[in-house]
Backbone as XML, in Angstrom:
<?xml version="1.0"?>
<chain id="A" units="angstrom">
  <residue number="1" name="UNK">
    <atom name="N" x="-166.175" y="37.631" z="111.960"/>
    <atom name="CA" x="-164.985" y="38.457" z="112.012"/>
    <atom name="C" x="-163.850" y="37.649" z="112.643"/>
  </residue>
  <residue number="2" name="UNK">
    <atom name="N" x="-162.719" y="37.580" z="111.999"/>
    <atom name="CA" x="-161.600" y="36.829" z="112.570"/>
    <atom name="C" x="-161.079" y="37.487" z="113.845"/>
  </residue>
  <residue number="3" name="UNK">
    <atom name="N" x="-160.576" y="36.658" z="114.736"/>
    <atom name="CA" x="-160.076" y="37.191" z="115.998"/>
    <atom name="C" x="-158.633" y="37.641" z="115.887"/>
  </residue>
  <residue number="4" name="UNK">
    <atom name="N" x="-157.941" y="37.247" z="114.823"/>
    <atom name="CA" x="-156.591" y="37.764" z="114.618"/>
    <atom name="C" x="-156.404" y="38.163" z="113.168"/>
  </residue>
  <residue number="5" name="UNK">
    <atom name="N" x="-155.356" y="38.912" z="112.907"/>
    <atom name="CA" x="-155.185" y="39.514" z="111.589"/>
    <atom name="C" x="-154.813" y="38.507" z="110.513"/>
  </residue>
  <residue number="6" name="UNK">
    <atom name="N" x="-154.249" y="37.364" z="110.874"/>
    <atom name="CA" x="-153.847" y="36.396" z="109.856"/>
    <atom name="C" x="-154.956" y="35.421" z="109.501"/>
  </residue>
  <residue number="7" name="UNK">
    <atom name="N" x="-156.003" y="35.343" z="110.290"/>
    <atom name="CA" x="-157.066" y="34.372" z="110.033"/>
    <atom name="C" x="-157.740" y="34.636" z="108.693"/>
  </residue>
  <residue number="8" name="UNK">
    <atom name="N" x="-158.096" y="35.873" z="108.418"/>
    <atom name="CA" x="-158.777" y="36.198" z="107.166"/>
    <atom name="C" x="-157.885" y="35.874" z="105.968"/>
  </residue>
  <residue number="9" name="UNK">
    <atom name="N" x="-156.608" y="36.171" z="106.071"/>
    <atom name="CA" x="-155.672" y="35.861" z="104.994"/>
    <atom name="C" x="-155.577" y="34.355" z="104.774"/>
  </residue>
  <residue number="10" name="UNK">
    <atom name="N" x="-155.475" y="33.597" z="105.856"/>
    <atom name="CA" x="-155.414" y="32.134" z="105.743"/>
    <atom name="C" x="-156.675" y="31.593" z="105.097"/>
  </residue>
  <residue number="11" name="UNK">
    <atom name="N" x="-157.841" y="32.103" z="105.482"/>
    <atom name="CA" x="-159.100" y="31.643" z="104.906"/>
    <atom name="C" x="-159.153" y="31.928" z="103.410"/>
  </residue>
  <residue number="12" name="UNK">
    <atom name="N" x="-158.680" y="33.083" z="102.992"/>
    <atom name="CA" x="-158.684" y="33.427" z="101.570"/>
    <atom name="C" x="-157.759" y="32.519" z="100.778"/>
  </residue>
  <residue number="13" name="UNK">
    <atom name="N" x="-156.587" y="32.235" z="101.312"/>
    <atom name="CA" x="-155.635" y="31.361" z="100.625"/>
    <atom name="C" x="-156.193" y="29.951" z="100.510"/>
  </residue>
  <residue number="14" name="UNK">
    <atom name="N" x="-156.742" y="29.440" z="101.593"/>
    <atom name="CA" x="-157.320" y="28.099" z="101.563"/>
    <atom name="C" x="-158.506" y="28.032" z="100.616"/>
  </residue>
  <residue number="15" name="UNK">
    <atom name="N" x="-159.319" y="29.071" z="100.572"/>
    <atom name="CA" x="-160.452" y="29.105" z="99.657"/>
    <atom name="C" x="-159.988" y="29.031" z="98.209"/>
  </residue>
  <residue number="16" name="UNK">
    <atom name="N" x="-158.929" y="29.772" z="97.880"/>
    <atom name="CA" x="-158.381" y="29.711" z="96.520"/>
    <atom name="C" x="-157.901" y="28.304" z="96.184"/>
  </residue>
  <residue number="17" name="UNK">
    <atom name="N" x="-157.264" y="27.654" z="97.145"/>
    <atom name="CA" x="-156.776" y="26.288" z="96.911"/>
    <atom name="C" x="-157.936" y="25.318" z="96.717"/>
  </residue>
  <residue number="18" name="UNK">
    <atom name="N" x="-158.977" y="25.435" z="97.549"/>
    <atom name="CA" x="-160.106" y="24.522" z="97.451"/>
    <atom name="C" x="-160.927" y="24.749" z="96.186"/>
  </residue>
  <residue number="19" name="UNK">
    <atom name="N" x="-160.905" y="25.953" z="95.652"/>
    <atom name="CA" x="-161.644" y="26.246" z="94.425"/>
    <atom name="C" x="-160.894" y="25.807" z="93.171"/>
  </residue>
  <residue number="20" name="UNK">
    <atom name="N" x="-159.638" y="25.481" z="93.304"/>
    <atom name="CA" x="-158.820" y="25.050" z="92.167"/>
    <atom name="C" x="-159.013" y="23.546" z="91.967"/>
  </residue>
  <residue number="21" name="UNK">
    <atom name="N" x="-159.947" y="23.189" z="91.085"/>
    <atom name="CA" x="-160.269" y="21.782" z="90.865"/>
    <atom name="C" x="-159.278" y="21.088" z="89.949"/>
  </residue>
  <residue number="22" name="UNK">
    <atom name="N" x="-158.370" y="21.828" z="89.353"/>
    <atom name="CA" x="-157.393" y="21.214" z="88.464"/>
    <atom name="C" x="-156.245" y="20.567" z="89.232"/>
  </residue>
  <residue number="23" name="UNK">
    <atom name="N" x="-156.168" y="20.820" z="90.523"/>
    <atom name="CA" x="-155.088" y="20.260" z="91.327"/>
    <atom name="C" x="-155.645" y="19.766" z="92.650"/>
  </residue>
  <residue number="24" name="UNK">
    <atom name="N" x="-155.138" y="18.634" z="93.109"/>
    <atom name="CA" x="-155.531" y="18.110" z="94.410"/>
    <atom name="C" x="-154.448" y="18.478" z="95.413"/>
  </residue>
  <residue number="25" name="UNK">
    <atom name="N" x="-154.829" y="19.228" z="96.428"/>
    <atom name="CA" x="-153.885" y="19.675" z="97.442"/>
    <atom name="C" x="-153.879" y="18.714" z="98.620"/>
  </residue>
  <residue number="26" name="UNK">
    <atom name="N" x="-152.710" y="18.370" z="99.072"/>
    <atom name="CA" x="-152.536" y="17.616" z="100.306"/>
    <atom name="C" x="-152.340" y="18.620" z="101.440"/>
  </residue>
  <residue number="27" name="UNK">
    <atom name="N" x="-152.394" y="18.158" z="102.672"/>
    <atom name="CA" x="-152.276" y="19.059" z="103.820"/>
    <atom name="C" x="-150.942" y="19.793" z="103.815"/>
  </residue>
  <residue number="28" name="UNK">
    <atom name="N" x="-149.879" y="19.107" z="103.406"/>
    <atom name="CA" x="-148.560" y="19.754" z="103.354"/>
    <atom name="C" x="-148.547" y="20.883" z="102.330"/>
  </residue>
  <residue number="29" name="UNK">
    <atom name="N" x="-149.234" y="20.670" z="101.203"/>
    <atom name="CA" x="-149.322" y="21.708" z="100.165"/>
    <atom name="C" x="-150.057" y="22.938" z="100.698"/>
  </residue>
  <residue number="30" name="UNK">
    <atom name="N" x="-151.141" y="22.703" z="101.429"/>
    <atom name="CA" x="-151.915" y="23.820" z="101.976"/>
    <atom name="C" x="-151.107" y="24.605" z="102.997"/>
  </residue>
  <residue number="31" name="UNK">
    <atom name="N" x="-150.395" y="23.901" z="103.855"/>
    <atom name="CA" x="-149.556" y="24.565" z="104.854"/>
    <atom name="C" x="-148.475" y="25.389" z="104.166"/>
  </residue>
  <residue number="32" name="UNK">
    <atom name="N" x="-147.864" y="24.816" z="103.131"/>
    <atom name="CA" x="-146.820" y="25.541" z="102.401"/>
    <atom name="C" x="-147.367" y="26.788" z="101.723"/>
  </residue>
  <residue number="33" name="UNK">
    <atom name="N" x="-148.544" y="26.694" z="101.126"/>
    <atom name="CA" x="-149.156" y="27.865" z="100.472"/>
    <atom name="C" x="-149.403" y="28.987" z="101.481"/>
  </residue>
  <residue number="34" name="UNK">
    <atom name="N" x="-149.944" y="28.640" z="102.635"/>
    <atom name="CA" x="-150.220" y="29.641" z="103.661"/>
    <atom name="C" x="-148.919" y="30.244" z="104.172"/>
  </residue>
  <residue number="35" name="UNK">
    <atom name="N" x="-147.924" y="29.410" z="104.434"/>
    <atom name="CA" x="-146.639" y="29.910" z="104.923"/>
    <atom name="C" x="-145.953" y="30.809" z="103.906"/>
  </residue>
  <residue number="36" name="UNK">
    <atom name="N" x="-146.033" y="30.464" z="102.626"/>
    <atom name="CA" x="-145.444" y="31.304" z="101.581"/>
    <atom name="C" x="-146.117" y="32.666" z="101.544"/>
  </residue>
  <residue number="37" name="UNK">
    <atom name="N" x="-147.428" y="32.685" z="101.643"/>
    <atom name="CA" x="-148.151" y="33.961" z="101.603"/>
    <atom name="C" x="-147.806" y="34.822" z="102.815"/>
  </residue>
  <residue number="38" name="UNK">
    <atom name="N" x="-147.699" y="34.215" z="103.989"/>
    <atom name="CA" x="-147.339" y="34.979" z="105.177"/>
    <atom name="C" x="-145.902" y="35.482" z="105.086"/>
  </residue>
  <residue number="39" name="UNK">
    <atom name="N" x="-145.002" y="34.673" z="104.509"/>
    <atom name="CA" x="-143.621" y="35.122" z="104.316"/>
    <atom name="C" x="-143.574" y="36.294" z="103.339"/>
  </residue>
  <residue number="40" name="UNK">
    <atom name="N" x="-144.377" y="36.224" z="102.269"/>
    <atom name="CA" x="-144.406" y="37.327" z="101.306"/>
    <atom name="C" x="-144.928" y="38.606" z="101.949"/>
  </residue>
  <residue number="41" name="UNK">
    <atom name="N" x="-145.909" y="38.447" z="102.812"/>
    <atom name="CA" x="-146.532" y="39.615" z="103.436"/>
    <atom name="C" x="-145.628" y="40.233" z="104.511"/>
  </residue>
  <residue number="42" name="UNK">
    <atom name="N" x="-145.072" y="39.393" z="105.379"/>
    <atom name="CA" x="-144.306" y="39.894" z="106.517"/>
    <atom name="C" x="-142.798" y="39.715" z="106.365"/>
  </residue>
  <residue number="43" name="UNK">
    <atom name="N" x="-142.373" y="38.869" z="105.449"/>
    <atom name="CA" x="-140.955" y="38.629" z="105.272"/>
    <atom name="C" x="-140.408" y="37.752" z="106.392"/>
  </residue>
  <residue number="44" name="UNK">
    <atom name="N" x="-139.183" y="37.335" z="106.234"/>
    <atom name="CA" x="-138.531" y="36.547" z="107.276"/>
    <atom name="C" x="-137.934" y="37.490" z="108.307"/>
  </residue>
  <residue number="45" name="UNK">
    <atom name="N" x="-138.463" y="37.451" z="109.502"/>
    <atom name="CA" x="-138.005" y="38.368" z="110.541"/>
    <atom name="C" x="-137.130" y="37.658" z="111.524"/>
  </residue>
</chain>
């Protein structure tokens, strides 16, 4: 069980990226994907 509410979301996003064998993700790409998803969920506050 994640200790915070964003951990599970981050794990799901990273899992989707790692399962996509058609593209090789760099660390910057992974960070951007997670940040985009969090922005979509919570918006820019």
